[in-house]
N, C-alpha and C positions, 0 to 999 in steps of 0.2 A: 362329462369334462368342468371344472367351472369353467366362470365366466371370466375370469382371469385369464385361467390358461387356452382361452378361445381370442384371448385379446391380443390385436398387432404384435410383434416384438419389441417396435418401438415406443408402444402404449407403455407396455409392461417393463420396460429398463427406462425411461422416465418416473414412473413411478416408484423405482427403485431410488434411481437420484435424487428426488425428491425427500423421500424415507432417511437416505444418508445427510439430509441438510442443505441439500443443493435448491435455491431460490427458482433458477427458470433454467431448462434444457433446451437442445435443439438438435437438429440433426444436420449435414451438408455433404454434398460430396466432395472428394479430394478435388475434384481440375474446377470446383465453382467459383475459386477468385485467379484468373489469368491476369488479368488489371495489374490486381497488387502488387507482384512481383515483378511488372513491365516497372510499375510506379517506383516499386523497394530497389531497382536496379538505377534509375536515376537520381535516385532522392542520395544514393553513397556514389554515384558518381561522381554529382556533385561536392562532396564531403560533406555534408551536413551530420554525417555521424559521430563528426569527432574523433574521440582516444578510441572509439568503441568499436577496434580492428578487429575484434570477432566474426562483428556483424559483414564486413567483406569480406573474410578467411569464408564466412557458410553461405553465403550471397545465393549460392546456385540452388544449396538445398531448403536455401530460406525462402527464396523465389517462387517453387514449386514445390510442393509435397510428393510430387511422385520421384522427383530424386532421392529424396528424404528416404520414402521408402517405398519401392515400386509397386510392391503389393498392398498399398493403402486404398481403400475404394471408397470410404466413407468415414468423415469425423463427427463424433458427439462431442458438443460443446456444452459445457455447464458454467453459469454464472454463480456466487457465492456472493448475496449482500454484505454490506461488510458497513452500511451506511453509519456516519457517525450521529452523535445524540445533540450536537450543536454545528454551526458553521465554527469549521476548522480555522478562517481568516480572524479570529479574534483573538488569538493568541500572539499575531502580527502588534497590537499595541501595544503586549509586554513587553520593553524594548531592551529591558535586562533578562529577559526567560528565551528560552529556545524555543523554533516552533520547528516540529517533527510532523511527518506526515501521517496523516489518519493510518495511513497500512500500514507501518511502521510503529508506532506506539502499543502494537499486542505484539502476540507470538508471530512466528514466521509463519506469513502461511503461507508460502512450499510445504511446510512439515505439519501443516491442519488438511490441507487439501488431499496430498499426493495419496495419505492411506484410504481417505474419502474413494477417489477413482480409483484404485487398487481393485476395491473391493465393488465398485459399481461395473468396469470389468469385467472382473472376475463369475460374476451374476449375468454380465450379458452374455458369456463363452457359455454359462450354464446355460441358459434359458433357448442358445441357440444351438445345443446339441440336443436337447429332448426335442426341438422340432427337427432333425436329425439335417443342421445346416453345422459345418466345421469351419473357424475360423479365428483369426488369431488379434489380438490386439499390443497397441503401447498407451501410456499413459504421460502424459506431460504438463506439466505446469511450470510455462515461463524461463522454462529453462534450456529447451530442445530449439531448435532452428526455425519454427514453425509459425507463420504468422497467423496469430491467435485472433489478433481482432477483428482482418477482415471474413477468416470463418467464421468467427462468432456471428457479426451481421450477416452472412452470408444463411446461420443458420437458425435467422430469427429472436437474435438474443438482444439485436437494435442496432445500433446503428453507427457508424465513427464519424461522429461529430466535428464541428471545425475544430477542437483543437487536437485533433487525431485519434483522444481515447471513445472508446464505446461509450453511448450512450442510452438508455432502458426507460421507455414510458413507465414502466414499472418501480425501477430502482434509482433514475437516474443514472448520474455519473461512477455509483460505487459497487463496481461488482466485480471480484475476483475471478478469471478465467482460466478451464480448465481443460483440456483435450483430450477424447480417448479416442485413439484413430485403429481402424482395425479393418481387415479383410471383406469383412460382409458387406454386403449391399444392403443398404439398410436406405426406407424410404425418406425422401428429406425434406423439410417444414420449409415453411414459405419464408423466405427472406424478411428484412423489416427495410422499408422506404428512409430516406432519409428525413427529420424533420425540422432541421436547426434552419430553414426557412432563410431571410436575410438578418437572425440575430450574430451579433458580435461580442456577446457579453464575455465567455472566455477569451476572444481576441485581447478585448482590449483589457481582460485581467492582469496580461502578463506582465509581470513586474519587469522583465524585462525584455518584452520587446522580442521575443524569438517568435513569432508566426511571421516570416512574410509575406504570406499569403494564406487565407482562409485552405483548410486542409494540408496545410504544410507548416511542419517545424523544424527550424533549426536545431538543432540539440546543442549545439555548439553555445546558444545563449538560454540552453532553460538550465532551471534553480535546479530541477533533479537533477540531469546531468554533471550538474557543474559541484554540486554537493557529493554526489553518489562515484559518478562512473569516472569525471577526469579524472587523472592521476600526479597532477600538475598543481603549481598557484595557481587561482584562480583567475583569471585577466582581472587587470586594474583598475578597467575602465566597470567592471561588471559588479564588482565588489560591493560599493554603494548601493546599489539597487536592489541588492539580494534582503537587507533589513536582518530579522533574526532568524532567516530561516538556515537552519542546522544541518536539517534528512531531507530532502524532497521538498515539494511544493505544491497544494493542494490550492492556488489561487485559481487556474482553469475550469478548473472540475466543479469546484463550490459556486463557482458562478452562473451556472448552468442554469436558466429558469425551468430546465425538467424536472431538477433537484426536489421539487415542489411535489414534487408526488413521491419521491423517496422515500423510501421505509428505514427505521433503525437496524440496523443486524442483531440478527439473532446468536448466532453460536456464541458463544460467553470468552472463547480464546481468542477471538478474534474482537472482543474490547478492546478500548483505550487502557493503559495498568494509568494509574494515577500519578505514576514516579516521570512517565514522559508526556503528560499533560503539559507545558510550559517548567520546566526543569531550570531552574536557575541558572546563567552560563558561569556563573563564580563559582558552584559547585564540578561544572563538566570540565572546562578549563584545566583543570589541577590534576584529572586521573592520566595515571602511567600507564603501561598496555596491561599488566594482570589488573589493575583497579577497572577497565576501559570494559574488558571482558567479563568482569563479576557485573558492571552496572547493566550488560545489555547481553544476560547469557543466551537469551530464545528469541533474540532480537535480530530481525534484519541488519538491523546499523552495526554489529557485529561485524560484519559481511565486505564493509570499505575499510575496517582496520581503526588503529588510533590515530596515526600520523593524519590522514584527510580527515576522522571525524574531528579532533582538536581544532584544525586547520582553518573549517566551518566554523568553531565555536569563536574563533578568534575573530574573523570575517565580522561576525554579529556581534561581537564587543565594538568591534569599531564602528560599529554603524547603533552602537547605542548609547551615545552621549552620557554614557556614564563613570565619570570621573574614579570615581568608588571602587569602580576594576582594573584600575592600573596597577596594582602592586600583585593580580594575579597576570596579567600583559608582561609585568617585568618579567617574574620567575620564567617565563616563554620562552625568554630571548636568548634563554643561554643551553633549550633543549638540545637533545640530541636526534634530532629530525633537521634537518635544511627548510625542508615547507615548512615547518611549524614555527621556526624560527624567523623565516619569511612572513609566515603570517603578523606571528607576534609586534615586529617590527610596523606593517599594518598599520592595526588596532594604534599601537603607541601613537606613531601621527596625528592619529584622529582623536587621540583624550589626552594627550600632555600637553602639557606648556612646550613656548619653544626653547628655552634651556636645558628642560629637561630632556627633549630630544638631539638636542647637537652636544649634551651631554655624552647620554649612549651611546651615539656615534660616534663619534671620537676616542671611545673606547672600542668599542666592536670593529671596527673598520679597523684595529693593528692587529688582532687576529682572525677574523672571520676569512675560514679561505673558499668556500661555496659562490660561484660568480652571482646568481638568483638573489642571495642574501645579500650583495653586497649594491646590487644594482638597488632593493628594495631600500636599503639603509642611505645610497645617494638620493632618492626620489624624495625619502621622508625629510633629508637636510636641506634639499633644496626648497624645498616645500616650508621647512621652516623659517630659513630665512628671505 
């Protein structure tokens, strides 16, 4: 018998996972995070999940893995490093360019990680069968009602920091997570302790004050939520705080001091595409639906749809202080989407002079039927006067 054949099953599968490109691997029991479910229920009960109704709809399954899959006994948690080459906040100074979250500058990580997970899962079952063990597996990448961050902490991949995201001593804040749930009884890894101490860097970095307390996030104020999950107009009072962030936000992640130990991601498919590094707002705001889909063919950005994306771009233009973008804004005042028109009105009110705003408003209010857009025009007119 070879040395590998005599090694524990957990050790064998960890080696296979690393060969597939995963940077960190751990195992936890399916019942290891009871308090996470309690906290989740309280969080949703307080309405902090905002528009994300799917979180409330799947609450019971999400709060307890045993409800999601009663036969589940162990969970193999895997992390894939996507550490950026530079501080992603540098683009915030380029006010006429868009800031896209690091994870969305490359190909959709779901499409990259899931095939890897499936191969590891098949290898786990094959190795178990060689040892006379029968089991089943399911793989998850951020799309099933599974609390991956608490499970990853229980499996020793890191800890949930004060910003509620996973922090690793080896990879900082830059880990994509995948999970392999199994009916097999696997030996759990040692969990990781919280190493945040009294640090407030992530909390203080948030541009919209989305953390009412350490370890608690109000999604309704989070830029990532507002630019991705929120389906309607972005609340007017939050727009000026968003700067040029057009898809997601990395501020709390990038501010974490543990990033000094982070490494550059190794998977080239997860490396940022040049066209998604500070793209000019002027180029993005004119995209129609076919052009939007062509511009982001394998990107997670495509999932939010053209309407929400252009809404975000117009908010960024409104914060740009760049009057040269006014023609692009004016072109969107007649957009087929009411949400886009409303965002264009706000951008116009931030960039145009008084007379220009009043002229546009007098013309638009004659034919505008959408109540929300009319309210934007009313607010813009009052501001101009």
